[in-house]
N, C-alpha and C positions, 0 to 999 in steps of 0.2 A: 293018185291019192289026194283028193281035195278035202281040206278041213273047213268047217263052217267058221265064218268070221265072227268075231265078238260083237261087231256092229250090225248084226242082222236086224231086220225089222222087229222081230219078236223081242230081242234083247233091248232094243231102243225103247220099246213100249214098256217093258218091265222096269227099266231104269227110270222112266218118267213116272210110273206108278209109285215106285219107291221114293222118289224125290217129293212127290205130292204128300206122301204119308209121313214124311220125316217131321220130328218135333222141332220147332224153332228154338234154338238155344243161343245164348250169348257167346260170342267168340271170346276165347281166352285173351286177356290183355297182355299176359306175359307168357314166355315159353314155359313148357312143363316137361318134366322128365328128370332122369337121374344120371345122365351121361356127364362126363367131365366137362365137356364144352358148354352144355346147358347150365350146369351148376356154376361154372365160372361166370357166365353171362348174367345169371340171376344175382350172383354176389355183387357184380359190378353195378347192375341196375338198382339193387337195394342200397348200395353205398351212395349212388347218385341221388336217390330218393331221400335218404337220410340227411344228406348234405343240404338239399333243397328245403327240407322240413326245418332243419336247424337255422338256416338262413332266414326263413319266414318267421320263425319264433323270435329271433333276435331283432328283426326289423320292426 
């Protein structure tokens, strides 16, 4: 009972076609999502950014 591999020649060609058609989008600079870990990380990053902004404003 042999199953067809996902890396068959036809599938490789299909992936290449899809890659060629994809719309170029900017990569997100921050994490996105609503999980506890991501929210915590975003909170930390926003705090760091706020601190840097305050320091720049006072200087």
